[in-house]
PAVEX-108816 format. One record per residue (C-alpha): x, y, z. Coordinates in steps of 0.02 Angstrom, whole numbers, plus 50000, padded with zeros to 5 digits. Layout:
N
    px    py    pz
     X     Y     Z
...
END
This chain:
338
    px    py    pz
 50216 49830 50879
 50332 49948 50782
 50211 50093 50781
 50179 50074 50967
 50366 50087 51001
 50382 50233 50880
 50241 50329 50964
 50311 50294 51138
 50484 50352 51086
 50418 50509 51002
 50303 50553 51145
 50445 50532 51269
 50558 50643 51166
 50429 50782 51155
 50380 50772 51337
 50563 50789 51387
 50565 50958 51303
 50397 51028 51358
 50281 51024 51505
 50148 50887 51503
 50006 51013 51501
 50074 51096 51345
 50091 50927 51258
 49914 50877 51300
 49851 51042 51231
 49955 51031 51071
 49908 50850 51037
 49724 50887 51069
 49728 51039 50956
 49812 50941 50816
 49686 50799 50831
 49544 50924 50817
 49629 51009 50669
 49646 50843 50577
 49468 50790 50619
 49393 50955 50560
 49502 50960 50403
 49422 50794 50355
 49249 50855 50407
 49232 50712 50531
 49106 50733 50672
 49149 50681 50848
 49010 50553 50853
 49082 50467 50698
 49244 50417 50786
 49190 50395 50967
 49148 50224 51038
 49167 50119 51195
 49354 50157 51199
 49345 50345 51176
 49183 50432 51223
 49125 50596 51147
 49140 50694 51312
 49318 50628 51335
 49367 50672 51156
 49296 50847 51180
 49399 50871 51338
 49556 50800 51256
 49541 50915 51105
 49529 51064 51225
 49682 51007 51322
 49581 50967 51478
 49612 50778 51484
 49767 50671 51468
 49761 50516 51358
 49846 50347 51370
 49957 50284 51229
 49835 50143 51192
 49685 50259 51178
 49785 50383 51074
 49834 50244 50954
 49651 50194 50944
 49603 50375 50905
 49728 50382 50761
 49654 50222 50692
 49479 50297 50703
 49541 50449 50605
 49638 50335 50485
 49796 50437 50511
 49961 50348 50539
 50080 50397 50679
 50207 50450 50548
 50082 50572 50475
 50027 50638 50645
 50202 50672 50710
 50257 50744 50544
 50114 50868 50560
 50159 50901 50742
 50345 50927 50718
 50364 50966 50532
 50489 50824 50535
 50434 50692 50409
 50477 50508 50428
 50485 50403 50270
 50432 50241 50354
 50293 50155 50257
 50121 50175 50332
 50053 50028 50433
 49897 49945 50359
 49823 49945 50534
 49778 50127 50510
 49690 50100 50343
 49544 49998 50406
 49488 49867 50279
 49546 49961 50124
 49699 49851 50091
 49583 49700 50084
 49490 49775 49936
 49633 49773 49810
 49665 49629 49690
 49844 49579 49653
 49895 49523 49477
 49925 49347 49546
 49743 49332 49601
 49674 49405 49440
 49769 49277 49337
 49711 49127 49439
 49528 49072 49431
 49544 48967 49589
 49613 49113 49688
 49479 49226 49615
 49341 49108 49672
 49417 49103 49846
 49430 49293 49848
 49248 49306 49794
 49193 49209 49948
 49296 49328 50055
 49223 49478 49965
 49046 49422 50000
 49089 49407 50185
 49167 49580 50181
 49011 49653 50100
 48900 49576 50234
 49013 49633 50377
 49033 49810 50308
 48847 49827 50276
 48808 49774 50455
 48935 49898 50523
 48857 50038 50419
 48680 49997 50477
 48741 49997 50656
 48838 50160 50637
 48801 50251 50472
 48955 50362 50464
 49062 50405 50315
 49201 50279 50349
 49081 50134 50365
 49001 50188 50201
 49173 50192 50118
 49208 50017 50184
 49041 49951 50123
 49062 50026 49950
 49241 49963 49945
 49186 49785 49980
 49051 49799 49845
 49180 49866 49723
 49297 49722 49761
 49154 49603 49723
 49125 49693 49558
 49310 49678 49513
 49304 49491 49541
 49143 49470 49442
 49224 49566 49299
 49341 49417 49279
 49219 49278 49328
 49043 49333 49277
 49020 49512 49212
 48830 49492 49212
 48833 49505 49403
 48920 49675 49409
 48810 49806 49494
 48813 49996 49485
 48887 50085 49636
 48844 50258 49700
 49008 50337 49754
 48942 50516 49756
 48964 50533 49947
 49145 50473 49934
 49178 50588 49788
 49103 50735 49885
 49211 50692 50036
 49371 50697 49934
 49325 50857 49842
 49295 50949 50006
 49450 50893 50101
 49552 51033 50178
 49700 50915 50202
 49746 50749 50122
 49829 50604 50212
 49886 50435 50145
 49718 50350 50172
 49633 50481 50062
 49757 50442 49923
 49710 50258 49937
 49523 50298 49937
 49545 50401 49779
 49645 50262 49696
 49515 50132 49737
 49360 50228 49681
 49432 50333 49539
 49367 50212 49407
 49188 50261 49455
 49222 50448 49432
 49207 50556 49279
 49363 50622 49194
 49324 50798 49254
 49306 50745 49437
 49462 50637 49426
 49562 50785 49360
 49496 50899 49498
 49551 50774 49629
 49724 50753 49552
 49745 50942 49557
 49685 50947 49738
 49812 50815 49788
 49952 50921 49717
 49883 51076 49803
 49867 50996 49975
 50028 50895 49989
 50132 50997 50114
 50315 51037 50083
 50364 50913 50217
 50269 50770 50140
 50159 50672 50261
 50145 50536 50130
 50316 50465 50167
 50353 50321 50050
 50177 50333 49979
 50247 50445 49842
 50274 50286 49741
 50093 50236 49764
 50039 50410 49713
 50143 50388 49556
 50044 50230 49517
 49881 50328 49534
 49939 50469 49420
 50005 50344 49292
 49842 50247 49298
 49743 50408 49272
 49853 50454 49123
 49823 50282 49047
 49635 50298 49071
 49633 50469 48988
 49738 50408 48842
 49630 50253 48818
 49474 50363 48818
 49560 50483 48695
 49542 50627 48820
 49708 50703 48769
 49688 50870 48858
 49666 50778 49023
 49814 50667 48980
 49923 50821 48952
 49864 50895 49118
 49911 50731 49203
 50087 50742 49131
 50100 50918 49203
 50044 50852 49373
 50173 50712 49363
 50308 50841 49328
 50255 50941 49481
 50257 50787 49591
 50426 50734 49520
 50500 50902 49572
 50415 50891 49742
 50472 50716 49790
 50638 50710 49696
 50598 50530 49653
 50694 50454 49507
 50548 50339 49467
 50442 50492 49423
 50573 50551 49298
 50582 50380 49214
 50393 50363 49201
 50381 50543 49139
 50499 50499 48997
 50391 50349 48951
 50221 50436 48959
 50288 50587 48863
 50338 50467 48725
 50169 50381 48733
 50078 50548 48723
 50181 50601 48573
 50150 50434 48488
 49961 50453 48490
 49972 50630 48421
 50028 50585 48245
 50148 50501 48125
 50277 50641 48116
 50330 50623 48298
 50317 50433 48312
 50503 50390 48289
 50553 50510 48428
 50407 50450 48535
 50461 50268 48520
 50640 50320 48562
 50581 50402 48724
 50485 50246 48776
 50634 50135 48734
 50752 50249 48833
 50639 50239 48986
 50635 50049 48974
 50825 50043 48955
 50848 50148 49111
 50735 50029 49208
 50841 49882 49149
 51004 49972 49194
 50935 50004 49369
 50889 49819 49380
 50703 49857 49390
 50674 49702 49286
 50488 49681 49323
 50454 49863 49280
 50558 49850 49121
 50458 49697 49065
 50291 49781 49109
 50330 49938 49011
 50406 49842 48866
 50243 49746 48850
 50147 49909 48864
 50252 49989 48728
 50218 49842 48613
 50032 49865 48641
 50046 50052 48605
 50142 50027 48443
 50033 49881 48387
 50170 49750 48401
 50060 49665 48529
 49875 49656 48486
 49815 49645 48667
 49701 49781 48735
 49780 49912 48848
 49701 49914 49021
 49737 50017 49175
 49746 49950 49351
 49814 50010 49518
 49896 49881 49629
 49928 49909 49815
END
């Protein structure tokens, strides 16, 4: 497993520079810092692999830990090795995070291919029902926050499928505990970004804006998100679209400001291109006097995508521009794809 090799290599490199006792203490302290920053209790992540007394001793630097058990502990915290060692060494790695550390969350997203195919949707619905049952059982057995997130995620997936197959079967979801968890985080990691993306549609505009501002505030200078900056861009763009569609222009403007901050932080060309497009879109909805310049900005962004051979993106945003200007009568919707 790639992560297993990466962890072994990193551990070996650190141990070669420090005494084992110091490493145990530093690793334990960092695990406790991460756990407490996410307001996770010991009993929520201990099990038959890592007991609560052992975790307590490890966090105090009094017990060594095997690589296998340490990997298991990271999975329980839903923190990738890249994120952990970036926090330990202030030396970020841009390797994409492994789904293994995200629990069932990746299973809860619908791809465009599934949405556009009734047969695939029906098959996914059967899987969703199984996920709901499994997640519910896990929560009853151990009612901690993560199991609640997994249960609600499975229910939300089922809602998304019913939206395309039978809207009458959609049920209301209470995501207040998840919302509260995100609002009170002292540190964000990649899994928190994914949780926000998945449940943002159930949140009010005000809460959504608070969380976007918190994300910007808590991303460290040496980003522990690695290549997830592109996924974060999708979330910010989706939020902007939702605010525009709801005619909440002040929130839309704030989202553009957030996108500008993230663009400067990550130095990602994609942010600059999307910024050009959404700035044009924002100007377009403001009034007739600025519409020619607004359309020009959107066209320029699409042209840059084509020049960079981002053909799928160019087509997606060309279709979106046609919907904005009325050349295409379809309704504008907002979705986040993983």
